[in-house]
N, C-alpha and C positions, 0 to 999 in steps of 0.2 A: 523766776516767773516772768521777768522782763524778756529774757531771751526766748522763752516759750511763746510769749505773746507776739514777739517779732516774727517767729516762725509761722504761727497761726495766720498772721496777717499777710504773709508772703513778702515781707519787707527785706531789703538788702541788709547785709551784715553791718554796713556803715551806719545804719540807723541805730543799731544796738550800740555801736561805739560812741555815737553822739549822746545817747541817753543814759549810759551806765555810770557816767561821772557827773558830779555837780558842776554848775557853771562857776561857782565860787565857794570857797571855804575860808572863813576868817577865824584865826586862833588869837585869843586875847589873854593877857594876864591882868588880874584884878587884885591890886593890893588893898587890903582892908586892915585898918587899925582896930585891934581887938579891945575888949573891955579892960584887959590887964595891961594895956599900953603897948603890947607887942604888935608887929605887923606880919600878917600872913598873906601869902600870894596864892590866889586861886586861878585855875586855868579854865577858860570857857571857849566855846565855839559857836559859830552860826554857819550852817550850811545852806546855800541857796542853789537848789538843784536845777530848776527849770522855770523860765519866766515867759514862755511862749503864750500862755493863756492869760497872763496878768501878773501882778505883784506876787512875790513869794509869800506864802502863808503857812504858818505852823507854830507849834508851841515851843516853850522854853522849859527844860527840866533841870531841877537841882537834885543831883544824885551822886553818891560817892563812886558809883561804877560807870559814870558817863565817860565815853571815849569819842574821839573824833570820828572813828569808823561807824560807831553807832549813830551819831548825829547825821552823818552822810546818808546812811541807809534809811533813816527815818524821814529825811528830807525828800528822798525819792518816793517813799510811800505816800507822803503828802501830795506829791505831784499827781499820782494816780488817783488818790482819794478825792482831791479837788476837781480833777478832770471828770471823774465818774459822776460826781455830784452836780456837774454842770455849773460850777462856780467860776467866776472870772479871776482865778488865782493860779499861780504856779505853786511849787512845793518848796518849803523851807523848814528848818528845825534848828533849835538852839539848845545848848546845855552847858552847865557848869559842874565841874567835878567837886562836889561838896556834900557833906551830910548836914542838911539844914537844921536837923533836930539838935545839933550840938552848938548852934549859934543862938545868941540872945536876939531879941527883937531888933535892937539897934544894929548889931552886927549883920543881921539878915538884910536890913534896909540898906546898909552901906554896900553890901555885896550886890544887891539888886540895882542900886544906882550906879555902882562901878561898872557893871556889865553894860548898861546903856551908855555910859560915858565912853566906853571903849568901842561901841558899835553904832552910835547914833548917826554917823555919816552914811551908814549902809541900810538904815531902815527908814520908814515913813509910810504914810497912808497910801501912796502910789508906788512904793518901792518894795517894802517887806513889812508884814504886819504880824508881830508875835502874839502869843496867847498863852494861857496857863497849860502846864503839862504835869508830869510827875513831880510832886512835892512843891509845886508853885500854886498860887491861889490869887483871888481878886485883889487882896491887899498888896501883894508883890507887884501885880500889874499896875496898881495905882501909883506905887513908888516909881515904877519904870516910866509911866506916862508923864509923871510930874518932872522927872529928871530930863526927859526929852524936851519938855517945855522950857526948863531952866537953861538948857544948852542951845536951843534954837530960837526961843522966843515965840514959838508957835504952839498955841493951846489946842493941839490937834488931837481930839479925843479918839479919832479913828486910827491913830498910829498903833494902838494895841487893843485887842478884844479880850473878853472875859474879865472885864473890870467890875467894880462895885456898881450897884444900880445908881447911886448918887453921882457917879462920874460917867454916866452914859452906858452902863451895862444893862443887861436884861435878865430878869428872873428866869426867863425861858432857858437861858444857858445852863442853869443849874441841873435841869432834868432832861436836857435836849438829847444827850447820847442814849440814855435808857429809853426815852420815848421813841427815838428813831429806831432802836432795835425792835421795839414792839411793833411799830408800823411796818418795818421790813418783814417781820414774822407774819403779820396779818395779811399783807399783800401776797406773800409767797404761799401761805396756807389757802388763800382763795383759789389759787391756781392749782394747788395739789388736791384739795379736798372740798373746795367750794366755800370754805370759811374757817374761822378760828374757834367758833363757839363749841364748847365742850371738849376741846382738845387738851390733853394733859401736857404740862410743862414742868421741867426741872431747871433750876437756875443755880449754877455754880458761881459763888462770889456774891456777897451781899453788901458791897460798897455802893457808891453812888450809881454806877451803871446797872448793877444787878438788881438793886432795890427798885429803881424806877422802871426797869424792864418788867420785873414781876408785877409791880403796881399797875402799869398800863395794860399788860396782857390780861390781868385779872379783870380790869374794867372793860376790856374788849370781849370778854366772855370765855376766855380760856380758864382752865382749872390748874392753878399752880400747886402741884402736889409735893414738891421738894425744893428746898433752898439750902445753901450752905455758906459758911465763911471759913476763915483759916482754922477755927477750932473744931469744925465738923459740920454736919448737916442734920436736917430733920425731914421727916416724911409723914404725909397724911393723905390717904387715898381719897378722902372726901374734899380735899383742897385746904389750902392755908389762906389766911387773910394777911396779905403782904404788909399792910400798915400796922397790924397788931404785932407781927413778927419784928418789924423795924423798931417799934417801941420797946420791945423786950431786949433787942440787941443794944439799943441806946442806953438802957438802964443797967443791963448786966454784962455787956461786953461781947455777947455772942448769941446767935440764933438758937443754939442748942438748949438754951434755958426756956424756950417756948413750951409751956406745959401742955398745950392742947394738941401737940403733935402726937401721932401714933407711936413713933419710934425715932431714935437717933440713928443716923447713918454717917458713913465716912464720905469724904469728897470723892473717893474712888468709886464707892457704891453709887453715889448720885449720878455720875457720868454713865453708869451702866444700867440705869433703871429702864424699865419697859414703858417709856413715855412717847408721846407723839413728837414733842419739840424739846430740844435741849439747847440751853443758852449758857455756854461757857463764858463767864464775864469776870473771871478772876485774873489768871496769869497765862503766859504763853505755854505752849507745848504740853497741854494736859491730855490730849488725845494723841497717842503715839502708836508705834508698831506693837508695843506691849499690850495695849488694851483695845485696839481698834476692832478686833474681831468680836468683842463683847458689847459693843455699842449697839443699842436697840432703837434709838430714836430715828424717825424717818426724816426729820428736818432739824438741822443744826444751824443756829444763828449766832455768829461770832460777835459777842459783846466785847470781849477782850481782843487785843492785838495778837494774832498768831497762835490761838489756842489749839489749832489742828496742824500737825506736821504735814509736810508735803506728801510723804509716803501714805499717811493715813487719809489724806484728802483724796488721793487717787484710788485707794482701796475702797473707801466708803462710797465714793461717787460711782464706781463700777458696780457696787451692790445696789445702787438706786437711791442712796441717801442724798438728799439735797442739802448742800452746805452754802448758806448765804455768807460770803466772805467778809472779813473785817472792813475792807476798804469801802464796802457798800453798807454793811449793817451798822457800823458804829460811826457813820459820817454825820450823825445828828449834831455833834458838837461843833464841827467846823461850819456846818450850814447855819447854826445859830450864831456863830461868830460873824458870818457874812451878813446876816440880818442886822446884827449889832453895828457892824462897820457901815452899812448903808444908812442905818438910823442916825448914827453919829454925823454922817456927812449931810444928812437932811435936817439936822438940828433937833433931833428927838421927836420925830413925827409918828413913829410906829408904836402902837399899843401892845401890851403883852398878849392880848387876844389875837391881834393881827400877826404877831411874831409866831405864835404857836400854830396858827392856821397855815402860814407860809412854810413853816418847818414840816408840817404834816404833808402838805402838797408836794414839796420837793422830795421828801423821802418816798412818798408813794410813786411819784413819777420815775424816780431813779430806779426803784426796784422793778417796776414794770418794764422799763427800757432794757435793763440787764436781762430780765427773763425773756423778753421778746427777741433780743439779739442772740441770746443763747440758743433759742429754738429756731431762729431764722438763718443765722449765719454759721452756726456750729452744729455738731451732732451731740445732743444731750447724753446719749448712751456712750459716747466716746470721749467727750470733753465735759469738764465740770462747770458749775456756775462760776467758780473762781476764774477758770480760763476765760469765760465770757466777759467777766468784769474787767480783768486786766487787759484783754484785747481791746475792749471798747474804750477804756481809759487811754491806752497807748495810742490808739487810732486818733482820738481827739487831739492829743498833744502833737502828734506827727502832722496832722492836717493843719494845725495852727502854725507849726514851724514852716511848713511848705508855703502857706499863704504869706508869711513874713519874709520868705526868700532865704530862710536859714538852711533849707535842704534843696 
């Protein structure tokens, strides 16, 4: 996608060479004394891809499958996501190769603090600002922030975002990604059909992002006819109540136990429903060459990262399907992180109402800017909305690098 964006913008190949690699990758070892008295050594990374637009920004994930290459790739994605969102951030990402579910609370805290001990010289409110990601949460961010304070003597709340509310976090952050997906869908629907009201929606994945996307789309006037989780899905032509479905999932472990639904469906069936809007909000690569010809939705809004493969994106775009790419659609989380960061630096001045208003304004503006750039600078029949998003993001980073004299 980066190389394609470079070609669309008519940039020299040297620009690609400058952007394809991160500015710095730090590998660290984290020894942790376990509850049984033994010592285990965990490996972690922090990739700092580009800082032309500002300090590096991106989450930290704890996962047994984390690799340095994955962290590098995700840090590049954050560069484009932050640039596209108009945030004063570059791209960063961190990870530790660990299954956190196998650790006790004490072991998890020691790992979290150890990661910061190994990296604290390379992070800071004006340098690199981590946040939660896969299998990390506000409590882990609180431990990390506190460790930074212990090491530096700086009670810098803005060093990390996604913290508990008592430590400078915002409740807006909890629903920000799903809310952003809904806003991106609304603004795109306005330009496709004149509005979202009465449009049918299917949401694959009913975790945090999927639930809040369904909830806010329902409140905006859309009809959520199908949702699913890892156990399967449910369908109702008259529409589902997202909050009632969520209550059933919380009590029973799955949406499939919602008795008011007309029928149960599989995740594969959900993707192929005849709906106006499809929100894949579960895992990557769910729309592939195998099923792309059976996709009937006219608008796909990527709540998950990479749910549509490159081949499927090209095929569906040529058919006239509009796909709002992940770097635009699910940027609500990092936008809320920016609001939290600003609020921390102002001493806690922003209210939750103000935070939500600013999040909505930013997501609205970003979606409109990408849509307008797509129709003004590219050919919608020839290029996808994803092409426009990447080209606009890369253009902003390259312009910042030129102004700094880096190019």
